[in-house]
C-alpha positions as CSV (number, residue, x, y, z in Angstrom):
1,M,0.0,0.0,0.0
2,T,2.8,2.4,1.0
3,R,4.6,1.6,-2.3
4,L,1.4,2.3,-4.3
5,V,0.9,5.7,-2.5
6,F,4.6,6.6,-3.3
7,V,4.2,5.7,-7.0
8,L,1.0,7.7,-7.2
9,F,2.6,10.7,-5.5
10,F,5.6,10.5,-7.8
11,F,3.3,10.3,-10.9
12,F,1.1,13.2,-9.9
13,S,4.2,15.3,-8.9
14,S,5.8,14.6,-12.2
15,A,2.6,15.5,-14.1
16,I,2.2,18.8,-12.1
17,G,5.9,19.6,-12.7
18,F,5.6,19.0,-16.5
19,S,2.4,21.1,-16.6
20,N,4.2,24.0,-14.8
21,M,7.1,23.7,-17.2
22,Q,4.7,23.9,-20.2
23,D,3.0,26.9,-18.6
24,N,6.3,28.7,-18.1
25,T,7.4,27.9,-21.7
26,Q,4.1,29.3,-23.1
27,D,4.4,32.4,-20.8
28,L,7.9,33.1,-22.2
29,D,6.8,32.5,-25.8
30,R,4.0,35.1,-25.3
31,Q,6.4,37.5,-23.8
32,V,9.0,37.2,-26.6
33,R,6.3,37.4,-29.3
34,K,4.9,40.5,-27.7
35,F,8.3,42.1,-27.5
36,M,9.1,41.2,-31.1
37,E,5.8,42.7,-32.3
38,E,6.3,45.9,-30.3
39,Q,9.8,46.3,-31.8
40,R,8.9,45.3,-35.4
41,G,10.4,47.9,-37.8
42,K,12.4,49.6,-35.1
43,W,15.6,47.6,-35.3
44,R,18.6,49.5,-36.6
45,D,22.3,49.3,-35.9
46,L,23.2,46.6,-38.4
47,N,20.8,44.0,-37.1
48,V,19.8,41.0,-39.3
49,P,16.5,40.8,-41.3
50,E,13.7,39.0,-39.6
51,A,13.9,36.1,-42.1
52,D,17.5,35.4,-40.9
53,G,16.6,35.6,-37.3
54,K,13.9,33.0,-37.8
55,A,16.3,30.8,-39.7
56,L,18.8,30.9,-36.8
57,H,16.1,30.1,-34.4
58,D,14.9,27.1,-36.4
59,I,18.3,25.6,-36.9
60,I,18.9,25.6,-33.1
61,V,15.5,24.1,-32.2
62,Q,15.6,21.5,-35.0
63,R,19.0,20.3,-34.1
64,G,18.8,20.7,-30.4
65,Y,21.8,22.9,-30.0
66,T,22.5,24.2,-26.4
67,R,25.9,25.9,-26.4
68,A,25.8,29.0,-28.6
69,L,28.2,31.8,-29.4
70,E,27.3,35.0,-31.2
71,I,30.1,37.2,-32.6
72,G,28.6,40.7,-33.0
73,T,25.6,41.4,-30.7
74,S,24.6,44.8,-32.1
75,T,21.4,45.7,-30.1
76,G,20.3,42.1,-29.7
77,Y,17.8,41.3,-32.4
78,S,19.6,38.1,-33.7
79,G,20.6,37.3,-30.1
80,T,16.9,37.4,-29.1
81,W,16.0,34.8,-31.8
82,I,19.0,32.7,-30.7
83,A,18.2,32.9,-27.0
84,W,14.5,32.2,-27.6
85,A,15.5,29.0,-29.3
86,L,17.9,28.1,-26.5
87,A,15.2,28.6,-24.0
88,K,13.4,25.7,-25.7
89,T,16.5,23.5,-25.9
90,G,17.8,24.2,-22.4
91,G,20.8,26.1,-23.6
92,K,22.6,29.4,-23.2
93,L,24.2,32.0,-25.4
94,I,27.5,33.9,-25.1
95,T,27.3,37.0,-27.2
96,V,30.1,39.5,-27.8
97,E,29.8,43.2,-28.7
98,I,32.6,45.9,-28.9
99,D,30.3,49.0,-28.9
100,K,29.2,50.0,-25.5
101,Y,26.0,51.7,-26.6
102,R,24.9,48.7,-28.6
103,Y,25.9,46.4,-25.8
104,N,23.7,48.3,-23.3
105,E,20.8,48.4,-25.7
106,A,21.1,44.6,-26.3
107,V,21.2,43.9,-22.5
108,A,18.0,45.9,-22.0
109,N,16.3,44.2,-25.0
110,F,17.2,40.7,-23.6
111,R,15.7,41.7,-20.3
112,E,12.5,43.1,-21.8
113,A,12.1,40.0,-23.9
114,G,12.4,37.9,-20.8
115,L,15.5,36.1,-22.0
116,S,18.3,37.5,-19.8
117,K,18.9,34.2,-18.0
118,Y,19.7,32.5,-21.3
119,V,22.3,35.1,-22.3
120,D,25.8,35.9,-21.2
121,A,26.5,39.2,-22.9
122,R,30.1,40.4,-23.0
123,L,31.4,43.8,-23.9
124,G,34.8,43.9,-25.6
125,N,36.9,43.1,-28.7
126,A,35.9,39.8,-30.2
127,H,39.4,39.5,-31.8
128,E,40.6,38.9,-28.2
129,I,37.6,37.4,-26.5
130,V,36.7,34.7,-29.1
131,P,40.1,32.9,-29.2
132,A,40.2,32.9,-25.4
133,L,36.8,31.2,-24.9
134,D,37.0,27.6,-23.7
135,G,34.0,26.2,-25.6
136,P,32.8,23.7,-26.7
137,F,30.1,25.3,-28.9
138,D,27.5,23.6,-31.1
139,F,26.2,26.7,-32.7
140,V,28.1,29.9,-33.7
141,F,26.6,33.0,-35.4
142,C,29.1,35.5,-36.8
143,D,28.0,39.0,-37.8
144,A,30.9,41.2,-36.9
145,D,33.7,42.8,-38.9
146,K,33.6,41.0,-42.2
147,E,37.3,41.1,-42.9
148,W,37.9,39.0,-39.8
149,Y,35.4,36.2,-40.6
150,V,38.1,33.7,-41.6
151,N,40.0,34.4,-38.4
152,Y,36.8,33.9,-36.3
153,L,36.2,30.6,-38.0
154,K,39.7,29.4,-37.5
155,A,39.5,30.4,-33.8
156,V,36.2,28.6,-33.2
157,L,36.5,25.5,-35.4
158,P,38.6,23.4,-32.8
159,K,35.9,24.2,-30.2
160,L,32.9,23.4,-32.5
161,T,31.4,20.0,-31.8
162,K,30.8,17.4,-34.5
163,G,27.5,18.2,-36.1
164,G,27.8,21.8,-34.9
165,C,27.0,24.8,-37.1
166,F,28.9,28.0,-37.9
167,A,26.6,30.5,-39.5
168,A,28.0,33.7,-41.1
169,H,25.9,36.7,-42.1
170,N,26.2,38.9,-45.2
171,V,27.7,36.0,-47.2
172,S,26.2,35.0,-50.6
173,E,27.2,33.4,-53.9
174,Q,27.2,37.0,-55.4
175,S,29.8,38.3,-52.9
176,G,32.7,39.2,-55.1
177,R,36.2,40.6,-54.5
178,G,36.0,44.3,-54.7
179,S,32.4,44.1,-56.0
180,G,31.1,47.6,-56.5
181,G,28.1,48.9,-54.7
182,F,28.8,47.1,-51.4
183,R,30.8,48.5,-48.5
184,S,33.1,46.3,-46.5
185,G,33.2,46.2,-42.7
186,R,30.3,45.3,-40.5
187,G,27.1,45.5,-42.3
188,G,28.6,45.5,-45.8
189,W,29.2,42.7,-48.3
190,G,32.7,43.6,-49.8
191,G,35.4,41.2,-51.0
192,E,36.1,39.7,-47.6
193,N,32.9,37.7,-47.8
194,A,34.1,36.0,-51.0
195,D,37.3,35.1,-49.2
196,Y,35.4,33.8,-46.3
197,L,33.1,31.6,-48.4
198,E,36.1,30.3,-50.4
199,Y,38.0,29.4,-47.2
200,A,34.9,27.8,-45.5
201,R,34.4,25.6,-48.5
202,S,38.1,24.6,-48.5
203,V,37.9,23.2,-44.9
204,K,37.4,19.4,-45.3
205,S,35.7,19.0,-41.9
206,L,33.0,21.5,-43.0
207,E,30.0,21.2,-45.3
208,T,29.0,24.7,-46.3
209,K,25.9,26.0,-48.1
210,I,24.1,29.2,-48.7
211,L,20.6,29.4,-47.3
212,S,18.1,30.8,-49.8
213,I,16.0,33.2,-47.6
214,S,13.7,35.8,-49.1
215,G,14.8,39.3,-48.1
216,S,18.0,37.9,-46.4
217,G,21.4,39.6,-46.3
218,G,22.9,36.3,-47.2
219,L,23.5,33.5,-44.7
220,A,26.3,30.9,-45.1
221,V,25.9,27.8,-43.0
222,S,28.7,25.4,-42.3
223,Y,28.2,22.1,-40.5
224,K,31.1,20.2,-38.9
225,I,30.9,16.7,-40.4
226,N,34.0,15.3,-38.6
């Protein structure tokens, strides 16, 4: 009899715990959606298009990634999508931003979206911070200084788990060396992006493709196959 009571208690406790967890997840989803809707059309400071943010979110959720790194926070739009996904997988994001104003805005946005506990936001130079990070990571999103993309990939690759993903923004098949009409540096497409794409495709442990996303700034996705 005592054993039966214990089993029933355990069953109902688990059911209640699961129900509470579902409620918390639904509450967070509502908060994030409300935040995103209120901020729609207001994102500036070199943030990604909505289509790319959704793509990053879906990659993380579909593959169950939990250890994420973002290089280039800006004011937190892409980081919000990433952290929202990690809230569903039980993960956490480290995100790095060099500009103090954008960093402060991002931290405030993460807080307003209800995602602060899923984000470790760091202010500083990614050239120094990224190589010093211990890892491992199973998802990396790079949207910082374009001429440094190859260096970021080289720094992160040994810490990227098998099956992990390195996603780079503003990279497309049309990115050409010295192509007119595009400015280099963060937010531009310049020749550095073609160099990055060529390098990523030369790495035998990576399988790289360009995601075809309507309205996207170009998203190169590399999966570590061994």
